[in-house]
Every structure is written in structure tokens, then in C-alpha cells.
VMD Tcl script that draws the C-alpha trace (Angstrom):
set ca {
  {-136.98 30.62 -21.12}
  {-137.29 33.55 -23.58}
  {-134.14 32.07 -25.98}
  {-135.91 28.82 -26.44}
  {-139.21 30.49 -27.16}
  {-137.26 32.20 -29.86}
  {-135.02 29.49 -31.16}
  {-138.15 27.14 -31.61}
  {-140.05 29.57 -33.41}
  {-136.99 30.35 -35.82}
  {-137.15 26.82 -36.06}
  {-140.77 26.45 -37.23}
  {-140.64 29.37 -39.58}
  {-137.06 28.30 -41.17}
  {-138.37 24.82 -41.26}
  {-141.69 25.77 -43.21}
  {-139.60 28.10 -45.07}
  {-137.91 25.35 -46.07}
  {-141.29 23.08 -46.91}
  {-142.41 25.68 -48.97}
  {-139.17 26.40 -51.56}
  {-139.33 23.25 -51.80}
  {-142.79 22.95 -53.62}
  {-142.19 26.09 -55.32}
  {-138.62 25.18 -57.06}
  {-140.45 22.09 -58.00}
  {-143.34 23.99 -59.85}
  {-140.76 26.89 -61.01}
  {-138.88 24.06 -62.59}
  {-141.49 20.91 -63.42}
  {-138.60 19.68 -65.39}
  {-136.10 18.92 -62.38}
  {-135.86 15.15 -62.83}
  {-134.48 13.49 -66.41}
  {-136.08 14.16 -69.38}
  {-138.66 12.09 -70.62}
  {-138.13 8.96 -71.08}
  {-138.01 7.55 -74.89}
  {-137.89 3.83 -74.03}
  {-139.83 0.86 -73.11}
  {-137.35 0.02 -69.45}
  {-137.43 3.76 -68.62}
  {-141.00 3.88 -68.91}
  {-141.63 1.04 -66.16}
  {-138.60 2.62 -63.59}
  {-140.13 5.96 -64.18}
  {-143.18 4.67 -63.04}
  {-142.17 2.80 -60.28}
  {-140.12 6.08 -58.62}
  {-143.15 8.17 -59.04}
  {-145.44 5.50 -57.10}
  {-142.25 5.69 -54.82}
  {-142.06 9.79 -54.74}
  {-145.96 9.52 -54.07}
  {-145.63 6.77 -51.07}
  {-142.74 8.64 -49.52}
  {-143.67 12.56 -50.04}
  {-146.47 12.57 -47.71}
  {-144.54 10.63 -44.99}
  {-141.66 13.72 -45.10}
  {-143.95 16.74 -45.08}
  {-146.15 14.89 -42.23}
  {-143.19 13.60 -40.72}
  {-141.20 17.52 -41.32}
  {-144.31 19.54 -40.39}
  {-145.01 17.97 -37.32}
  {-141.06 18.18 -36.15}
  {-141.30 22.09 -36.62}
  {-144.82 22.30 -35.07}
  {-143.45 20.12 -32.04}
  {-140.51 22.10 -31.26}
  {-142.95 25.49 -31.60}
  {-145.56 24.01 -29.63}
  {-143.17 22.66 -26.90}
  {-139.87 24.47 -26.04}
  {-138.21 23.90 -23.41}
  {-139.34 25.16 -20.06}
  {-137.99 25.22 -16.52}
  {-141.52 24.16 -14.88}
  {-142.60 21.39 -17.58}
  {-140.67 18.13 -17.70}
  {-141.40 15.53 -20.92}
  {-143.49 12.65 -21.16}
  {-141.99 9.64 -22.39}
  {-144.33 6.41 -23.66}
  {-142.18 3.39 -22.87}
  {-143.26 0.09 -23.74}
  {-145.95 0.98 -26.28}
  {-146.44 -2.49 -28.12}
  {-149.75 -1.34 -30.68}
  {-147.55 1.94 -31.01}
  {-144.10 -0.07 -31.81}
  {-146.18 -2.64 -33.83}
  {-147.51 0.35 -36.31}
  {-144.68 1.68 -37.11}
  {-142.82 -1.39 -37.66}
  {-145.20 -3.52 -39.77}
  {-146.53 -0.63 -41.75}
  {-143.13 0.67 -43.13}
  {-142.06 -2.99 -43.45}
  {-145.06 -3.70 -45.62}
  {-144.59 -0.63 -47.80}
  {-140.87 -1.18 -48.17}
  {-141.18 -5.07 -49.37}
  {-143.42 -4.31 -52.17}
  {-141.18 -1.51 -53.43}
  {-138.13 -3.84 -53.29}
  {-139.59 -6.62 -54.68}
  {-141.59 -4.00 -57.28}
  {-138.24 -2.71 -58.14}
  {-136.41 -6.54 -58.25}
  {-138.89 -7.68 -60.58}
  {-138.12 -4.63 -62.52}
  {-134.68 -5.25 -62.42}
  {-134.53 -8.63 -63.30}
  {-136.51 -7.52 -66.87}
  {-134.08 -5.44 -67.42}
  {-131.06 -7.66 -67.01}
  {-132.87 -10.56 -68.29}
  {-131.06 -11.59 -71.67}
  {-131.21 -9.52 -74.99}
  {-134.26 -10.86 -77.59}
  {-132.19 -12.87 -80.13}
  {-132.91 -10.91 -82.97}
  {-131.85 -8.17 -81.39}
  {-129.72 -5.10 -82.73}
  {-126.34 -5.63 -81.59}
  {-123.40 -2.58 -81.36}
  {-120.66 -3.40 -80.19}
  {-119.23 0.15 -77.76}
  {-115.80 0.67 -76.91}
  {-114.67 3.83 -75.10}
  {-111.40 5.32 -74.67}
  {-109.80 8.87 -73.19}
  {-111.49 10.58 -75.16}
  {-113.99 9.04 -77.76}
  {-116.85 6.56 -78.16}
  {-116.33 4.23 -80.55}
  {-119.25 1.62 -81.95}
  {-119.18 -1.43 -84.09}
  {-121.81 -3.22 -86.34}
  {-121.32 -7.08 -87.39}
  {-123.11 -6.22 -90.91}
  {-125.24 -8.62 -93.10}
  {-123.31 -12.04 -91.81}
  {-124.52 -10.56 -87.93}
  {-120.80 -11.18 -86.64}
  {-118.12 -9.77 -85.42}
  {-114.76 -10.48 -86.77}
  {-112.08 -10.24 -83.87}
  {-109.81 -7.36 -82.55}
  {-106.62 -6.87 -80.74}
  {-104.99 -4.82 -78.53}
  {-101.73 -4.85 -80.57}
  {-103.65 -3.78 -83.95}
  {-104.71 -0.75 -82.31}
  {-103.96 2.76 -84.28}
  {-105.71 6.42 -82.96}
  {-106.30 6.64 -86.33}
  {-107.22 4.27 -88.96}
  {-107.79 1.33 -86.43}
  {-108.85 2.59 -82.71}
  {-110.47 -0.60 -82.16}
  {-108.12 -3.08 -83.26}
  {-110.13 -4.56 -85.87}
  {-108.51 -8.50 -87.13}
  {-108.62 -7.66 -90.69}
  {-107.25 -11.22 -91.30}
  {-110.53 -13.02 -89.51}
  {-112.72 -13.08 -92.64}
  {-116.02 -12.37 -90.07}
  {-114.68 -8.68 -89.74}
  {-114.42 -7.76 -93.71}
  {-118.53 -6.55 -93.23}
  {-117.90 -4.94 -89.95}
  {-118.82 -0.88 -90.17}
  {-117.71 1.48 -87.78}
  {-118.78 4.87 -86.23}
  {-118.52 7.58 -84.42}
  {-122.34 8.28 -84.11}
  {-125.26 6.06 -82.88}
  {-127.86 4.82 -85.32}
  {-130.70 2.66 -84.20}
  {-133.83 1.36 -85.48}
  {-137.11 2.98 -83.50}
  {-139.18 0.10 -81.66}
  {-136.31 -2.69 -81.77}
  {-134.56 -4.22 -79.10}
  {-130.75 -2.76 -79.44}
  {-128.28 -4.41 -77.45}
  {-125.17 -3.01 -76.33}
  {-121.88 -4.65 -75.35}
  {-119.48 -2.42 -73.97}
  {-116.00 -2.45 -73.35}
  {-113.16 0.13 -72.24}
  {-109.42 0.37 -73.69}
  {-107.70 2.21 -71.02}
  {-109.87 3.45 -68.02}
  {-113.44 3.22 -66.53}
  {-115.72 5.05 -68.42}
  {-119.94 4.97 -68.13}
  {-121.96 4.69 -71.02}
  {-124.85 7.06 -70.55}
  {-128.02 7.41 -72.22}
  {-130.63 9.88 -69.78}
  {-133.72 9.60 -72.47}
  {-132.91 6.15 -72.62}
  {-132.55 5.41 -68.79}
  {-129.53 3.50 -69.75}
  {-125.95 3.55 -67.90}
  {-123.90 1.35 -67.87}
  {-119.79 1.58 -66.86}
  {-117.65 0.29 -69.94}
  {-114.55 -1.58 -67.66}
  {-110.72 -2.58 -69.00}
  {-110.55 -5.83 -69.52}
  {-114.39 -7.42 -69.05}
  {-117.34 -6.61 -71.12}
  {-120.92 -5.65 -69.77}
  {-124.08 -5.46 -71.47}
  {-127.34 -3.02 -71.67}
  {-130.68 -3.83 -73.90}
  {-133.07 -1.12 -74.37}
  {-136.04 -0.45 -76.72}
  {-136.34 2.82 -77.58}
  {-139.93 4.56 -78.34}
  {-140.06 7.35 -80.10}
  {-137.39 8.45 -83.29}
  {-135.33 11.42 -82.99}
  {-137.25 13.48 -86.24}
  {-140.87 12.96 -83.22}
  {-139.01 14.06 -80.15}
  {-137.83 17.03 -82.31}
  {-141.28 18.05 -82.98}
  {-141.98 16.86 -79.40}
  {-139.70 19.30 -78.06}
  {-140.81 22.37 -80.42}
  {-144.73 21.73 -79.76}
  {-144.34 21.39 -75.19}
  {-141.82 24.36 -75.46}
  {-142.40 27.40 -78.68}
  {-143.30 30.11 -77.26}
  {-142.94 34.09 -77.36}
  {-139.36 34.39 -75.54}
  {-137.79 37.41 -74.32}
  {-134.09 38.26 -76.03}
  {-131.82 37.37 -73.61}
  {-129.39 34.49 -72.32}
  {-131.50 32.39 -71.97}
  {-132.28 32.19 -75.61}
  {-129.03 30.55 -76.49}
  {-129.47 27.60 -78.02}
  {-132.85 27.83 -78.90}
  {-133.93 27.31 -82.38}
  {-136.00 30.83 -84.03}
  {-139.28 29.74 -85.03}
  {-139.24 32.96 -87.69}
  {-136.58 35.11 -89.74}
  {-135.64 37.95 -87.93}
  {-134.13 41.39 -89.46}
  {-132.22 44.88 -88.91}
  {-133.82 48.09 -89.68}
  {-131.59 47.61 -92.72}
  {-133.27 44.22 -93.89}
  {-129.59 41.77 -92.75}
  {-130.79 38.86 -91.48}
  {-129.95 38.12 -88.30}
  {-131.30 34.89 -87.38}
  {-132.82 32.74 -90.00}
  {-135.99 30.23 -89.58}
  {-134.79 27.75 -87.94}
  {-131.77 28.96 -86.97}
  {-129.98 28.07 -84.13}
  {-129.42 31.57 -81.82}
  {-125.68 31.56 -81.52}
  {-122.98 32.97 -78.84}
  {-120.36 35.34 -80.12}
  {-117.78 33.07 -81.97}
  {-113.97 33.84 -81.98}
  {-111.82 34.76 -84.85}
  {-108.49 33.27 -84.98}
  {-107.06 34.89 -82.10}
  {-109.13 33.80 -80.14}
  {-111.02 37.09 -79.84}
  {-114.82 37.30 -79.17}
  {-116.87 38.30 -83.01}
  {-119.74 40.02 -81.14}
  {-121.47 40.57 -85.12}
  {-122.09 36.85 -85.13}
  {-123.41 37.39 -81.13}
  {-127.20 36.34 -82.58}
  {-128.63 37.99 -78.98}
  {-126.51 40.88 -79.00}
  {-127.48 41.89 -82.64}
  {-131.34 41.18 -81.52}
  {-130.60 43.76 -79.38}
  {-129.27 46.01 -81.12}
  {-132.33 46.01 -83.34}
  {-134.62 46.54 -80.50}
  {-136.38 43.53 -80.65}
  {-137.66 42.33 -77.73}
  {-139.00 39.21 -78.14}
  {-139.00 36.71 -80.34}
  {-140.74 33.11 -81.12}
  {-138.74 30.12 -80.75}
  {-138.25 26.47 -78.70}
  {-135.76 24.41 -78.20}
  {-133.74 22.01 -79.99}
  {-133.50 18.32 -79.67}
  {-131.02 16.04 -79.85}
  {-130.41 12.54 -77.57}
  {-126.96 12.52 -76.61}
  {-124.46 9.99 -74.82}
  {-122.23 11.08 -72.32}
  {-119.79 9.45 -70.38}
  {-120.76 9.50 -66.75}
  {-117.54 8.44 -65.17}
  {-114.87 10.95 -64.41}
  {-112.29 9.24 -66.89}
  {-109.40 12.10 -67.19}
  {-109.09 15.80 -68.25}
  {-110.70 15.25 -71.53}
  {-113.89 13.59 -70.27}
  {-115.66 16.71 -70.81}
  {-115.23 15.79 -74.84}
  {-116.85 12.45 -74.04}
  {-120.03 13.03 -75.68}
  {-121.70 11.21 -78.77}
  {-125.30 12.06 -80.88}
  {-127.73 9.28 -81.11}
  {-130.48 9.02 -83.65}
  {-132.97 6.79 -83.73}
  {-134.86 6.55 -86.72}
  {-137.55 4.63 -88.67}
  {-136.30 0.83 -89.71}
  {-136.42 1.81 -93.04}
  {-134.23 4.35 -92.81}
  {-131.89 2.76 -90.78}
  {-131.80 0.05 -93.57}
  {-131.35 2.96 -95.88}
  {-128.58 3.88 -93.65}
  {-126.64 0.68 -93.34}
  {-126.69 0.23 -97.01}
  {-124.66 3.34 -97.34}
  {-121.80 2.38 -95.05}
  {-118.65 1.45 -96.05}
  {-117.28 -1.56 -94.29}
  {-113.58 -0.82 -92.70}
  {-112.13 -3.46 -94.68}
  {-112.24 -1.64 -97.68}
  {-110.11 1.22 -96.53}
  {-107.36 -1.25 -95.84}
}
mol new
graphics top color blue
foreach p $ca { graphics top sphere $p radius 0.5 }
foreach p [lrange $ca 0 end-1] q [lrange $ca 1 end] { graphics top cylinder $p $q radius 0.2 }
display resetview
């Protein structure tokens, strides 16, 4: 009897502590989920996710809370026999029909959202060909004619023609390639995705895009970005800027002021990245290049800083030892800036 009461008490305390820690962790780190969506379909999927959470979260808290409470209130007793309620049709109907209605509604909403996401891209979409390989991303635009030239595996050369463009095909003469993605804001972008070697995964977390790149087949995904890189940088700056403690959490952030040591030497300039110590030619750390260490030595306890931001593409499929290298920058610009960038690019054909 004593052991049953002790176990029940411990289970109850542990359960309540677990629920408290779940909510505490959330409020300590509100950005526990993906970063804010910056694509049209991303806003829709996030809204659907939020609805699902608000429906299921109270159910989780109530059911788990009752579980812990009943274990505490009704531990095993030798003189007490449990009561059962078989064939309670009213109760069985309630806990069958209500969840079925809720789940059916969620499934229908999800299917409609997915159908919209996977519907054919608009005819005026900007098309970018994505080719993944170990361990890099290659991007191609069709140029002024709006048509891609052929590419052949036998023409692939790692340094000069990584995606095997066939320059005997006149359609390829204005094709443009890059190791970075440039896309216009507010316009649909269609990614045609393929792989040269193993399975990779084309993952754009800010845009809620994730599609496998599979050798021997072509997958695709289209989206419409809603915020330029410059606007997103300003938004992140506005929401994260503040007086920060000088410690290791500062690494990678941006200084909002210029800071100097007692001799007037600049430690970090306004707009400068707070960097870790660099390494010399022998691989040894050069402590004099560590911004946080220099700030500490100068007696500076706090500085004004904010988080840096860049849209990023990452491979979300373990593809080999160099998997960590498979990152690429994404720059979202205005249509005018995009047109200017395109006009400044030189087609690969001219390098042949």
C-alpha cells in the first residue's frame, strides 16, 4: 500500500513537472518552430499547423493531466476493486464521432492545401533548373529565349561544365548558371530539381520548400516569395536588436555600434560581424582575432547587437561525408534588381 501511494505521488509530481517544463521551454524560446514563413503557401501551411496545434494542445494537456491526477487519486489498494463501464454506447459514440469529425476536417483542409501547392505552376513562372551533386548545388536560368538547352551526362566536367550543357544546341547559348539563387519577390518561381549522383533534398526553410533531388528523375516545386532579403534583414534587426551580454552567444551577430579598446584600436565596427578566432596557416587559433575575447579584455560587458540574416538553401538528406557543405545562398530582390542582375550575367556559351 505504501509503495503504491509513493509511486502514485512520484508519477503525479513527475507528470506535472513535465507539463510545466514543456510550457516553460516554449516561453523561454518562442522561436522553437521554423523561422517565420516568407512565401505565400508557407503562410497557409503555417496557419493550418497553428490550427492543428490549438486543437490538439488542449486535448493533450487535459488527457495527460487527468492521467497523472487519476494515478495519484486512485493508487492500488488491496481492499478496493476497480469499477468498469462496459457497453456505454453514449460515451463510445462521443469519443468516436467527435474526433472523427475534427480529424476529417483537418485532413480535408490539409488535402486542399497540398493540392494547391502541387498544382501546375502559373505559365509566367520564373523557371530555375536545380542540379544537386556531391557536394554542391548548380542553378541554371534559360535566358532571354525562355527555353533551356539540352544537357548530357557525358559532357559533365567538374570545373567547366558541371551539369553537362550541350553547347551544340542553340537553345543553350543564352543559358545562365550560378552557384547562388537570385529570385524576384512577389513572382512565382518554379524549381525543376534533379541530381547527378545520390539522393539530395532541396530545402528552403524560410519558404517552406522541401523536395528530394533524385538521380534519373525530375521533381519540381513552385513558390512565391513575399519578402526581399533586404526587408527580411531589417525585420530581423528590428526584432533582435538590443543590449547583449558579451559572451559566446554574441558570435555571428552584428554590432550596432563601433567599439574600441583603451588605446583607441577598433575591436568591431558598426555593422561588423562578431567573429570567432581565426586560424593561421598552421591551423592554430589567433586569439587576437576573437571579437568577444577582445571586448572582454577591454572591459566591455555589454554591446548593442542584433542577429544577422540570410536566406539559405540546405540539403536535408544525408548524402555523404561532405553533406555539411551543401548550402547555398538565396537572394530575394525586387523585379527591377532581378532584371538588372540577369542583364549583368554572361551566358556559359561565351566561355567556351
